[in-house]
C-alpha positions as CSV (number, residue, x, y, z in Angstrom):
1,M,186.5,97.0,106.7
2,A,183.2,99.2,105.7
3,G,182.7,100.8,108.9
4,K,185.9,102.0,108.3
5,D,186.4,103.6,104.9
6,K,187.5,107.0,104.6
7,N,184.6,107.9,101.8
8,V,181.4,107.5,104.8
9,N,180.6,110.3,106.5
10,P,180.1,109.8,110.4
11,V,177.3,109.8,112.0
12,P,177.0,110.9,115.7
13,V,176.0,107.9,118.1
14,S,174.1,109.3,120.9
15,R,171.1,108.0,123.1
16,R,171.2,104.9,121.4
17,T,171.3,101.1,122.3
18,I,172.2,98.6,119.7
19,A,171.2,94.9,120.5
20,A,170.5,91.7,119.4
21,S,167.1,91.0,118.2
22,S,164.9,87.7,118.2
23,S,163.2,88.7,115.5
24,P,164.8,86.2,112.4
25,C,164.4,89.4,109.9
26,F,166.8,91.4,112.1
27,A,170.6,91.1,113.0
28,E,170.7,93.8,115.9
29,M,167.9,96.4,116.7
30,R,167.9,99.9,118.4
31,E,165.8,100.4,121.0
32,P,162.8,102.6,121.0
33,D,164.1,106.1,121.7
34,P,160.6,108.9,121.7
35,F,164.1,111.9,122.0
36,E,165.0,110.1,118.1
37,S,162.3,109.5,115.9
38,T,162.9,113.0,114.2
39,R,165.6,115.2,113.9
40,P,165.0,118.9,114.3
41,G,164.5,120.4,111.1
42,D,162.8,117.8,109.6
43,S,160.2,118.7,107.2
44,S,160.3,115.6,105.0
45,E,157.2,113.4,104.5
46,L,159.7,110.6,105.1
47,A,161.0,112.3,108.2
48,G,160.3,109.5,111.0
49,T,159.5,106.5,108.3
50,R,161.0,103.4,110.2
51,I,163.4,101.4,107.9
52,A,165.8,98.3,108.3
53,I,169.2,98.3,106.6
54,K,170.9,95.2,105.1
55,S,173.4,94.4,107.5
56,N,176.8,94.4,104.8
57,I,176.1,98.5,104.4
58,A,177.6,100.1,107.1
59,V,175.5,102.2,110.1
60,A,177.3,104.3,112.1
61,G,176.9,102.5,115.8
62,F,175.6,98.9,114.0
63,R,178.1,96.3,113.4
64,T,178.7,95.9,109.7
65,F,179.4,91.9,110.0
66,A,177.7,90.9,106.3
67,G,176.0,88.0,108.4
68,C,179.4,86.4,108.6
69,A,180.7,85.2,111.9
70,A,184.5,85.8,110.4
71,L,183.9,89.6,110.9
72,I,181.2,89.5,114.0
73,D,183.8,90.8,116.3
74,D,184.8,93.6,114.5
75,P,183.9,97.3,116.5
76,P,180.6,98.8,115.3
77,A,181.1,101.4,112.2
78,A,181.6,104.7,113.2
79,R,180.6,106.1,110.2
80,D,177.4,105.9,107.8
81,A,177.8,104.9,104.4
82,P,177.0,107.8,101.3
83,V,173.7,105.9,101.2
84,I,172.2,106.1,104.2
85,T,173.5,109.6,105.3
86,L,171.3,110.1,102.1
87,L,168.5,108.2,104.2
88,R,168.7,110.3,107.0
89,K,168.7,113.8,105.6
90,V,164.7,113.0,104.5
91,G,164.5,111.6,108.0
92,F,164.4,107.8,107.6
93,D,164.7,106.2,111.6
94,I,167.1,103.3,111.0
95,V,165.6,101.0,113.4
96,G,167.8,97.8,112.8
97,T,170.1,95.7,110.8
98,T,168.6,92.6,108.7
99,V,169.5,88.9,108.3
100,M,171.4,88.1,105.0
101,D,173.3,85.3,103.2
102,E,176.6,85.2,104.4
103,L,178.6,88.0,102.5
104,A,175.8,88.5,100.1
105,Y,177.1,85.5,98.6
106,G,173.9,83.2,98.3
107,F,170.3,83.8,97.0
108,T,168.3,81.1,99.7
109,G,168.8,83.3,102.7
110,C,170.0,80.1,104.9
111,N,172.8,81.3,106.6
112,A,175.5,78.6,108.1
113,H,176.0,81.0,111.2
114,F,172.6,82.1,112.2
115,G,169.8,79.8,110.6
116,F,167.8,81.0,107.6
117,V,165.1,84.0,107.6
118,P,161.8,81.9,107.3
119,N,159.0,83.4,104.6
120,P,156.5,85.2,106.4
121,H,153.7,83.4,104.3
122,D,154.9,80.0,105.3
123,P,157.5,79.3,107.7
124,T,159.2,76.4,106.4
125,R,160.2,78.0,103.4
126,I,162.7,80.5,102.1
127,S,162.7,83.9,102.1
128,G,165.0,84.3,99.2
129,G,168.2,86.1,99.3
130,S,170.6,87.1,100.0
131,S,168.8,90.7,101.3
132,S,166.3,88.3,103.0
133,G,165.5,89.9,106.2
134,S,165.0,93.2,104.5
135,A,162.2,91.4,102.3
136,A,160.6,89.2,104.9
137,A,160.5,92.5,107.4
138,V,158.5,94.6,104.9
139,A,156.9,91.1,103.7
140,A,155.6,90.3,107.6
141,G,154.5,93.8,108.2
142,I,157.4,94.9,110.4
143,L,158.0,97.7,108.0
144,D,156.9,99.5,105.0
145,V,160.5,100.0,103.8
146,A,164.0,98.4,103.9
147,L,167.2,98.7,102.3
148,G,169.1,95.4,100.4
149,T,171.9,95.4,98.0
150,D,171.8,93.8,94.7
151,T,174.5,91.9,93.0
152,N,173.0,89.2,91.1
153,G,169.4,89.1,92.4
154,S,169.5,89.8,96.0
155,V,166.8,92.6,95.9
156,R,164.9,91.0,93.4
157,L,164.7,87.3,94.6
158,P,163.7,87.5,98.1
159,A,161.2,90.4,97.1
160,A,159.6,88.1,94.8
161,L,159.4,85.5,97.1
162,C,158.1,87.7,99.8
163,G,155.3,88.8,97.6
164,V,156.9,92.7,98.2
165,W,158.2,95.1,95.9
166,G,162.1,95.6,94.3
167,L,164.3,97.3,92.4
168,R,167.5,96.7,91.3
169,P,168.9,100.4,89.8
170,T,170.6,101.3,86.9
171,A,174.7,100.5,87.3
172,G,176.2,103.1,88.5
173,A,172.8,105.2,90.1
174,V,173.2,104.5,93.3
175,P,177.0,105.1,95.9
176,T,178.1,101.9,97.1
177,E,181.2,103.0,99.1
178,G,180.7,101.8,102.8
179,I,179.5,98.2,101.8
180,V,181.1,95.2,102.3
181,P,181.9,93.9,98.9
182,L,180.7,91.0,97.1
183,S,181.6,91.7,93.7
184,T,182.9,96.0,93.2
185,T,182.1,95.5,89.6
186,L,177.8,94.3,90.3
187,D,177.1,95.3,93.7
188,I,174.0,98.0,94.3
189,P,172.0,99.4,97.1
190,G,168.6,98.6,96.2
191,P,165.1,99.7,97.9
192,I,162.4,97.1,98.9
193,A,158.4,98.4,100.1
194,S,154.8,97.4,101.0
195,N,153.7,99.3,98.1
196,A,154.7,101.4,94.8
197,T,154.8,104.5,96.3
198,Y,157.1,103.8,99.4
199,L,159.5,102.4,96.6
200,T,159.3,105.5,94.2
201,A,159.9,107.8,97.9
202,L,163.0,105.7,99.2
203,A,164.6,105.4,95.5
204,E,164.4,109.3,95.4
205,A,165.8,109.5,98.8
206,M,168.6,107.3,97.8
207,G,169.7,109.5,95.1
208,I,168.2,107.5,92.4
209,N,167.3,109.8,89.1
210,I,163.7,109.7,88.3
211,G,163.9,111.9,85.7
212,E,160.5,112.7,83.1
213,E,157.6,109.9,83.7
214,V,156.7,108.0,80.4
215,P,153.1,107.3,80.3
216,P,152.9,103.5,80.4
217,G,150.5,103.2,77.5
218,Q,153.4,105.0,75.3
219,L,156.0,102.0,76.4
220,K,156.4,99.0,74.0
221,V,156.5,95.7,76.4
222,A,158.3,92.3,75.5
223,F,157.6,89.2,76.8
224,V,161.1,87.5,77.2
225,T,161.0,83.6,75.8
226,G,163.6,81.2,76.5
227,F,166.2,81.5,78.5
228,P,166.4,82.7,81.2
229,A,162.6,83.0,81.6
230,A,162.4,79.4,80.6
231,P,162.0,76.6,82.1
232,V,159.5,77.6,85.3
233,T,156.8,75.9,87.1
234,P,153.5,75.4,85.6
235,E,151.7,78.4,88.6
236,V,154.6,80.7,87.8
237,S,153.9,80.2,84.0
238,T,150.2,80.5,84.5
239,A,150.7,84.0,86.8
240,I,153.1,85.4,84.2
241,E,151.2,84.5,81.1
242,R,147.9,86.4,83.0
243,F,149.9,89.6,84.3
244,A,151.2,89.7,80.6
245,S,147.9,89.6,78.9
246,G,147.2,92.4,81.8
247,M,150.1,94.8,80.9
248,G,149.6,94.5,77.3
249,V,152.8,93.0,75.2
250,A,153.5,94.6,71.9
251,G,155.5,91.3,71.0
252,H,158.1,88.6,72.2
253,V,161.9,88.4,72.5
254,D,164.9,85.9,72.9
255,T,167.7,86.7,75.0
256,P,170.6,84.0,73.4
257,W,173.3,86.8,75.3
258,A,171.7,85.7,78.3
259,A,173.7,82.7,79.0
260,A,176.8,83.7,78.8
261,A,176.1,86.9,80.6
262,R,175.3,84.7,83.7
263,S,178.5,82.4,83.6
264,G,180.3,85.9,83.0
265,A,178.7,87.5,86.1
266,Q,179.6,84.2,88.4
267,I,183.5,84.6,87.0
268,I,183.6,88.2,88.4
269,T,181.5,87.7,91.3
270,A,184.0,84.7,92.2
271,F,186.9,86.3,91.3
272,E,186.0,89.7,92.7
273,A,185.0,87.7,96.2
274,G,187.7,85.5,96.6
275,A,190.2,88.7,96.0
276,A,188.2,90.9,98.8
277,H,187.8,88.2,101.3
278,R,190.9,86.6,101.2
279,W,192.3,87.6,103.8
280,W,189.3,86.0,105.8
281,L,189.9,82.9,103.4
282,R,193.8,82.5,105.2
283,Q,193.2,84.2,108.7
284,R,189.3,83.0,109.8
285,S,188.7,80.1,107.3
286,D,187.1,78.4,110.6
287,R,184.6,81.2,111.3
288,L,183.0,80.7,107.3
289,G,180.4,78.3,106.1
290,P,181.2,75.5,104.0
291,L,179.9,77.1,101.4
292,L,181.2,80.0,101.5
293,R,184.8,79.0,102.2
294,D,184.3,76.8,98.8
295,R,183.5,79.4,96.8
296,L,186.2,82.1,97.7
297,I,188.3,78.9,97.6
298,A,187.5,78.7,93.9
299,G,187.4,82.6,93.2
300,N,190.6,82.3,94.2
301,C,191.7,80.0,91.8
302,L,190.2,81.4,88.6
303,R,193.1,82.9,86.8
304,P,192.9,86.4,85.7
305,E,192.5,85.7,82.0
306,A,189.2,84.7,82.7
307,Y,188.3,87.3,84.7
308,Q,189.2,89.7,82.0
309,R,187.7,87.8,80.0
310,A,184.2,88.3,81.7
311,L,185.2,91.9,82.1
312,D,185.4,92.3,78.2
313,L,182.1,90.5,77.8
314,R,180.1,92.7,80.0
315,A,181.5,95.7,78.3
316,F,180.9,94.1,74.9
317,L,177.0,93.7,75.8
318,R,176.7,96.8,77.2
319,A,177.6,98.6,74.0
320,Q,174.7,96.8,72.7
321,I,171.8,97.5,74.4
322,A,170.1,98.7,71.5
323,Q,170.7,95.5,70.1
324,L,169.6,93.4,73.1
325,F,165.9,95.4,73.5
326,A,165.6,95.0,70.1
327,G,163.0,97.9,69.8
328,Y,161.0,97.6,73.0
329,D,161.0,99.6,75.9
330,I,161.0,96.8,78.7
331,L,161.3,93.1,78.9
332,L,159.1,91.2,81.0
333,L,159.9,87.4,82.5
334,P,159.5,85.7,85.5
335,A,161.6,86.7,88.8
336,A,162.0,83.0,90.0
337,P,161.3,79.9,88.4
338,C,159.4,78.8,91.3
339,P,157.1,80.6,94.3
340,A,159.6,79.8,97.4
341,P,160.3,76.7,98.0
342,P,160.7,74.7,101.5
343,A,164.0,75.4,103.0
344,T,164.9,71.4,103.2
345,W,165.2,71.6,99.4
346,E,168.6,71.9,97.8
347,T,167.5,71.1,94.3
348,V,164.5,72.6,92.3
349,D,162.8,70.8,89.6
350,A,160.6,73.5,86.6
351,C,159.1,71.2,84.4
352,G,161.7,68.2,84.2
353,V,164.6,70.1,84.3
354,V,165.9,70.2,87.8
355,E,168.8,72.8,89.1
356,P,170.3,73.2,92.1
357,I,168.6,76.0,94.3
358,N,171.0,78.5,94.5
359,A,171.1,78.3,90.7
360,A,168.0,77.9,90.0
361,M,166.9,80.9,92.1
362,G,169.1,83.3,90.7
363,R,168.7,82.1,86.9
364,C,165.9,84.9,86.2
365,T,167.7,87.9,87.2
366,I,171.5,87.6,86.9
367,P,171.8,88.1,83.0
368,F,170.3,91.7,83.3
369,S,172.4,93.0,86.4
370,F,175.4,91.6,84.3
371,V,174.5,94.2,81.8
372,G,173.9,96.9,84.8
373,L,170.0,97.2,83.9
374,P,167.4,98.5,86.0
375,A,165.3,95.6,86.9
376,L,161.6,95.5,89.2
377,S,160.6,92.8,90.8
378,V,156.9,92.7,91.0
379,P,154.5,91.2,93.6
380,I,151.3,89.9,90.9
381,R,148.2,90.6,93.1
382,D,147.1,86.9,92.8
383,A,149.2,84.9,94.6
384,S,149.7,80.9,93.5
385,E,146.9,78.1,94.0
386,S,149.2,77.3,96.9
387,G,148.7,81.1,98.7
388,L,152.4,81.6,97.6
389,P,153.4,85.1,95.9
390,I,155.2,84.9,92.3
391,G,156.9,87.9,91.3
392,A,157.4,89.4,87.7
393,Q,160.2,91.0,86.9
394,L,160.5,93.9,84.5
395,V,163.9,95.1,82.6
396,G,164.7,98.7,81.6
397,R,167.2,100.2,79.8
398,P,169.8,102.0,81.6
399,G,168.6,104.8,83.1
400,S,165.2,104.2,83.0
401,D,164.5,103.2,86.7
402,G,161.8,106.2,87.1
403,V,159.9,104.8,84.3
404,L,160.0,101.1,85.9
405,L,159.2,102.9,89.0
406,A,156.2,104.6,86.9
407,L,155.1,101.5,85.6
408,A,155.2,100.2,88.9
409,R,152.5,102.7,90.5
410,N,150.1,102.3,87.1
411,L,150.4,98.6,87.9
412,E,149.1,98.8,91.7
413,E,146.4,101.7,90.6
414,R,145.1,99.0,87.5
415,G,144.8,96.2,90.1
416,L,147.5,94.1,88.4
417,A,149.8,94.2,91.4
418,A,150.3,94.1,94.8
419,A,152.2,93.4,98.0
420,H,151.4,90.4,99.9
421,I,151.9,91.6,103.6
422,V,151.2,89.2,106.4
423,R,149.8,91.8,108.8
424,G,151.0,90.9,113.2
425,N,153.7,88.0,111.6
426,G,156.5,89.9,113.2
427,S,157.8,91.7,116.0
């Protein structure tokens, strides 16, 4: 179990009471303790900043049950995951763990055991997943920062639907030990924040190499055409085109490799999830949600040869990064094909193309995480006609996390991007 991993670090748990939360965003919360707001010696500007952690990341004293009833009776984690140790070093105040899709295997924030996390902008609509509670807590104004994980889009998608900032770091940029796995190849923690400054600060605290800043005016941005950027709903298309015009794009680029990348990601995720959670499938299948159970069964039916071919495809595409970018520095496309859909929807219709909701929600994000690229979910300043946020996605070359974060701050300063926070909408 994640909380027992020999590679994670012990933290004394004192003067702390962990309890179930009445907030739809939180799995568990620590009761306020005035003695633990900061620690002796904390001098960081972030000291005392409140943060919530997705419940698949080990936090000492909290249960690392990853939204899964099969894991909920396990004891609380005795040790922090390494990424949590990094956050504690700069004084972040961890106030709770957040609700998520079961074992992070979903894009809706709908959980068979614990219900769904309402979108703060419209409680009848999804918040996106799988880092649903983390994104919703920031969008509801409860916190300025939260930590999620992103396998195939699980930071970027909920950030987009909730109207906040989210970053998937370059593959390998952040330690993944102490995380309940979905895909050990693709999983990575990612920051979620209410503004670009907080996003940058959290990314730096996580150990992401910011590097030297590149003036945004020197970056060549290309607008992605065709799959996976299309089809999208008319309001997303209008918002993205307006945003692209404001940014200033140098050209357009096709991504003919993206469909194969999505298939490869789905195979790797299914195979590795099936292997990682085979024991739960055999011993506690009655405590798995029906959708998750079916997915784990399917993963265990995949042949190793198919899995190896998907890994080979990933290695091939990663070796072709220069060609994938076609001379550009940043790729621009939607983060999601539509604003947050109603929780009752099982499909999404984008200009006559109907897709199952999970397939539609992950379409724009999956290909880029498959090849390990950093990708930023940007809350476009102007909401849709329905009042719901719309997110753009900016994808960079490996190691360009700092470039994306500098660009985020620039877009915010220019008024092209801003989080949509619903103050007083959570507790």
